[in-house]
DSSP file (Angstrom, degrees, kcal/mol; ACC not computed):
  #  RESIDUE AA STRUCTURE BP1 BP2  ACC     N-H-->O    O-->H-N    N-H-->O    O-->H-N    TCO  KAPPA ALPHA  PHI   PSI    X-CA   Y-CA   Z-CA
    1    1 A V     >        0   0    0      0, 0.0     4,-2.5     0, 0.0     5,-0.4   0.000 360.0 360.0 360.0 -47.3   98.2  105.0   99.6
    2    2 A L  T  4  +     0   0    0      1,-0.2     4,-0.4     2,-0.2    61,-0.1   0.823 360.0  43.7 -62.1 -33.0   97.4  107.8   97.2
    3    3 A E  T  4 S+     0   0    0      2,-0.1    -1,-0.2     1,-0.1    59,-0.0   0.871 126.7  25.7 -79.3 -40.3   99.7  106.4   94.6
    4    4 A N  T  4 S+     0   0    0      1,-0.1    -2,-0.2     3,-0.0    -1,-0.1   0.655 124.7  38.4-104.4 -19.0   98.8  102.7   94.8
    5    5 A Y  S  < S+     0   0    0     -4,-2.5     2,-0.3     1,-0.2    -3,-0.2   0.437 111.4  35.3-117.7   0.4   95.3  102.5   96.1
    6    6 A S        -     0   0    0     -4,-0.4    -1,-0.2    -5,-0.4     4,-0.1  -0.990  40.9-164.1-155.9 142.4   93.3  105.3   94.4
    7    7 A D  S    S+     0   0    0     -2,-0.3    -1,-0.1     2,-0.1    -5,-0.1   0.249  83.8  62.3-105.3  10.3   93.1  107.2   91.2
    8    8 A A  S    S-     0   0    0      1,-0.1    53,-0.1    -6,-0.0     0, 0.0  -0.909  98.5 -85.6-130.5 158.6   91.0  109.9   92.9
    9    9 A P        -     0   0    0      0, 0.0     2,-0.3     0, 0.0    53,-0.2  -0.241  47.7-154.7 -57.6 153.1   91.7  112.4   95.7
   10   10 A M  B     -A   61   0A   0     51,-2.3    51,-3.0    -4,-0.1    -8,-0.0  -0.940  12.5-121.6-133.0 152.8   91.0  110.9   99.2
   11   11 A T     >  -     0   0    0     -2,-0.3     4,-2.4    49,-0.2     5,-0.2  -0.522  36.6-107.2 -83.1 160.8   90.0  112.3  102.6
   12   12 A P  H  > S+     0   0    0      0, 0.0     4,-2.6     0, 0.0     5,-0.2   0.883 122.0  55.0 -54.1 -38.5   92.3  111.6  105.6
   13   13 A K  H  > S+     0   0    0      2,-0.2     4,-2.0     1,-0.2     5,-0.1   0.897 108.1  47.2 -63.6 -41.5   89.7  109.2  106.9
   14   14 A Q  H  > S+     0   0    0      2,-0.2     4,-1.8     1,-0.2    -1,-0.2   0.909 112.2  50.8 -67.1 -42.1   89.6  107.2  103.6
   15   15 A I  H  X S+     0   0    0     -4,-2.4     4,-2.4     1,-0.2    -2,-0.2   0.933 110.8  48.8 -61.5 -46.2   93.5  107.2  103.6
   16   16 A L  H  X S+     0   0    0     -4,-2.6     4,-2.5     1,-0.2    -1,-0.2   0.864 107.0  55.7 -62.3 -37.5   93.5  105.9  107.2
   17   17 A Q  H  X S+     0   0    0     -4,-2.0     4,-2.5     2,-0.2    -1,-0.2   0.891 109.4  46.6 -62.5 -40.7   90.9  103.2  106.4
   18   18 A V  H  X S+     0   0    0     -4,-1.8     4,-2.5     2,-0.2     6,-0.2   0.925 111.0  52.1 -67.1 -45.4   93.2  101.9  103.6
   19   19 A I  H  X>S+     0   0    0     -4,-2.4     5,-2.1     1,-0.2     4,-0.7   0.921 114.7  42.3 -56.7 -45.8   96.3  102.0  105.9
   20   20 A E  H ><5S+     0   0    0     -4,-2.5     3,-0.6     3,-0.2    -2,-0.2   0.924 115.4  48.8 -69.8 -43.8   94.4  100.0  108.6
   21   21 A A  H 3<5S+     0   0    0     -4,-2.5    -2,-0.2     1,-0.2    -1,-0.2   0.848 117.8  39.8 -65.7 -34.7   92.8   97.5  106.1
   22   22 A E  H 3<5S-     0   0    0     -4,-2.5    -1,-0.2    -5,-0.2    -2,-0.2   0.467 105.5-126.0 -92.9  -4.9   96.0   96.7  104.3
   23   23 A G  T <<5 +     0   0    0     -4,-0.7    -3,-0.2    -3,-0.6    -4,-0.1   0.899  56.8 150.4  61.9  41.2   98.2   96.7  107.5
   24   24 A L      < +     0   0    0     -5,-2.1     2,-0.3    -6,-0.2    -4,-0.1   0.745  65.7  14.6 -78.9 -23.8  100.6   99.3  106.0
   25   25 A K  S    S-     0   0    0     -6,-0.6     2,-0.3    -5,-0.0    -1,-0.2  -0.987  79.6-112.5-152.4 141.4  101.5  100.8  109.3
   26   26 A E        -     0   0    0     -2,-0.3     2,-0.4    -3,-0.1    -6,-0.0  -0.575  36.9-137.1 -72.4 130.1  101.2   99.9  113.0
   27   27 A M        +     0   0    0     -2,-0.3     2,-0.3    -7,-0.1    -1,-0.0  -0.755  33.2 157.2 -94.0 134.2   98.7  102.2  114.7
   28   28 A S        +     0   0    0     -2,-0.4     3,-0.1     4,-0.0     2,-0.1  -0.931  32.7  50.6-144.2 169.5   99.4  103.6  118.1
   29   29 A G  S    S-     0   0    0     -2,-0.3    -2,-0.0     1,-0.1     0, 0.0  -0.182  88.6 -77.7  88.1 173.8   98.3  106.6  120.1
   30   30 A T  S    S+     0   0    0      1,-0.2    -1,-0.1     2,-0.1     0, 0.0   0.750 115.6  23.6 -87.2 -26.9   94.9  107.9  120.8
   31   31 A S     >  +     0   0    0     -3,-0.1     4,-1.7     1,-0.1     3,-0.2  -0.593  54.0 166.9-145.9  83.7   94.0  109.6  117.6
   32   32 A P  H  > S+     0   0    0      0, 0.0     4,-2.7     0, 0.0     5,-0.2   0.806  81.4  60.6 -62.0 -30.3   95.8  108.5  114.4
   33   33 A L  H  > S+     0   0    0      2,-0.2     4,-2.5     1,-0.2     5,-0.2   0.911 104.5  47.7 -65.6 -41.2   93.3  110.3  112.2
   34   34 A A  H  > S+     0   0    0     -3,-0.2     4,-2.3     2,-0.2    -1,-0.2   0.900 112.8  49.3 -65.2 -41.2   94.3  113.7  113.8
   35   35 A C  H  X S+     0   0    0     -4,-1.7     4,-2.3     2,-0.2    -2,-0.2   0.937 113.2  45.7 -62.5 -48.5   97.9  112.9  113.4
   36   36 A L  H  X S+     0   0    0     -4,-2.7     4,-2.5     1,-0.2    -2,-0.2   0.893 112.0  52.0 -63.0 -40.0   97.5  111.9  109.7
   37   37 A N  H  X S+     0   0    0     -4,-2.5     4,-2.5     2,-0.2    -1,-0.2   0.918 110.5  48.0 -63.9 -43.6   95.3  115.0  109.1
   38   38 A A  H  X S+     0   0    0     -4,-2.3     4,-2.6     1,-0.2     5,-0.2   0.900 112.1  49.8 -62.0 -42.3   98.0  117.3  110.6
   39   39 A M  H  X S+     0   0    0     -4,-2.3     4,-2.0     2,-0.2    -2,-0.2   0.922 111.9  47.7 -66.9 -43.0  100.7  115.6  108.5
   40   40 A L  H  < S+     0   0    0     -4,-2.5    -2,-0.2     2,-0.2    -1,-0.2   0.927 113.5  47.5 -64.7 -44.0   98.8  116.0  105.3
   41   41 A H  H >< S+     0   0    0     -4,-2.5     3,-1.3     1,-0.2    -2,-0.2   0.932 114.2  45.9 -62.5 -45.7   97.9  119.6  105.9
   42   42 A S  H >< S+     0   0    0     -4,-2.6     3,-0.7     1,-0.3    -1,-0.2   0.818 113.6  49.9 -67.9 -29.6  101.5  120.5  106.8
   43   43 A N  T 3< S+     0   0    0     -4,-2.0     8,-2.1    -5,-0.2     7,-0.8   0.227 101.1  64.5 -94.4  14.9  102.9  118.7  103.8
   44   44 A S  T <  S+     0   0    0     -3,-1.3     2,-0.4     6,-0.2     9,-0.4   0.195  84.4  92.4-117.4  13.2  100.5  120.3  101.4
   45   45 A R  S <  S+     0   0    0     -3,-0.7     3,-0.2     7,-0.1     5,-0.1  -0.892  72.9  18.3-109.3 138.1  101.8  123.9  101.8
   46   46 A G  S >  S-     0   0    0     -2,-0.4     3,-1.1     1,-0.2     0, 0.0  -0.094  91.3 -73.8  96.1 165.6  104.5  125.5   99.8
   47   47 A G  T 3  S+     0   0    0      1,-0.2    -1,-0.2    -2,-0.0    -2,-0.0   0.749 127.0  49.9 -70.6 -26.5  106.0  124.8   96.4
   48   48 A E  T 3  S+     0   0    0     -3,-0.2    -1,-0.2     2,-0.0    -2,-0.1   0.254  83.4 132.6 -95.3  11.1  108.1  121.8   97.4
   49   49 A S    <   -     0   0    0     -3,-1.1    -5,-0.2     1,-0.1    -6,-0.1  -0.274  52.5-145.8 -70.7 154.1  105.1  120.0   99.1
   50   50 A L  S    S+     0   0    0     -7,-0.8    14,-2.1    -5,-0.1     2,-0.3   0.776  79.1  48.9 -84.4 -31.5  104.3  116.4   98.4
   51   51 A F  E     -B   63   0A   0     -8,-2.1     2,-0.4    12,-0.2    12,-0.2  -0.720  66.5-146.6-112.1 160.0  100.6  116.6   98.7
   52   52 A Y  E     -B   62   0A   0     10,-2.9    10,-1.8    -2,-0.3     2,-0.6  -0.993  10.2-149.0-126.6 124.8   98.0  118.9   97.1
   53   53 A K  E     -B   61   0A   0     -2,-0.4     8,-0.2    -9,-0.4     3,-0.1  -0.829  21.4-129.3 -92.5 122.6   94.8  119.8   99.0
   54   54 A L        -     0   0    0      6,-2.8     6,-0.5    -2,-0.6    -1,-0.0  -0.438  31.5-101.9 -68.4 140.9   91.9  120.4   96.7
   55   55 A P  S    S+     0   0    0      0, 0.0     2,-0.2     0, 0.0     3,-0.1  -0.287  78.7  64.6 -61.9 148.2   90.0  123.7   97.3
   56   56 A G  S    S-     0   0    0      1,-0.1     4,-0.1    -3,-0.1    -3,-0.0  -0.709  94.4 -67.1 129.2-178.3   86.8  123.5   99.2
   57   57 A R  S    S+     0   0    0     -2,-0.2     2,-0.3     2,-0.1    -1,-0.1   0.863 106.3  74.0 -78.1 -37.3   85.4  122.6  102.5
   58   58 A I  S    S-     0   0    0     -3,-0.1     2,-1.1     1,-0.1    -4,-0.0  -0.614  87.7-120.6 -79.2 134.3   86.1  118.9  102.5
   59   59 A S        +     0   0    0     -2,-0.3     2,-0.5    -6,-0.1    -1,-0.1  -0.658  43.6 168.2 -75.9  99.6   89.7  117.9  103.0
   60   60 A L        -     0   0    0     -2,-1.1    -6,-2.8    -6,-0.5     2,-0.3  -0.974  12.0-168.6-116.3 128.2   90.6  116.0   99.8
   61   61 A F  E     +AB  10  53A   0    -51,-3.0   -51,-2.3    -2,-0.5     2,-0.3  -0.867  12.7 169.2-120.5 151.1   94.2  115.3   99.1
   62   62 A T  E     - B   0  52A   0    -10,-1.8   -10,-2.9    -2,-0.3     2,-0.2  -0.929  41.1 -91.0-144.9 166.8   96.2  114.0   96.1
   63   63 A L  E       B   0  51A   0     -2,-0.3   -12,-0.2   -12,-0.2   -13,-0.1  -0.551 360.0 360.0 -77.0 148.4   99.8  113.7   95.2
   64   64 A K              0   0    0    -14,-2.1   -13,-0.1    -2,-0.2    -1,-0.1   0.470 360.0 360.0 -76.5 360.0  101.4  116.6   93.4
């Protein structure tokens, strides 16, 4: 989503909205936003991480 649908950093909610609108992944479970948020946070730590979380209060993510 970050690579193909936006040239700017996105919040987890914005990313999830694109995923749902484009039918990129089947949603199941009670809180897909919490799951996506946890995945983004865990994959934005360390030197080998795939994502970069912009500093600040709002969770904005982009690809490294």
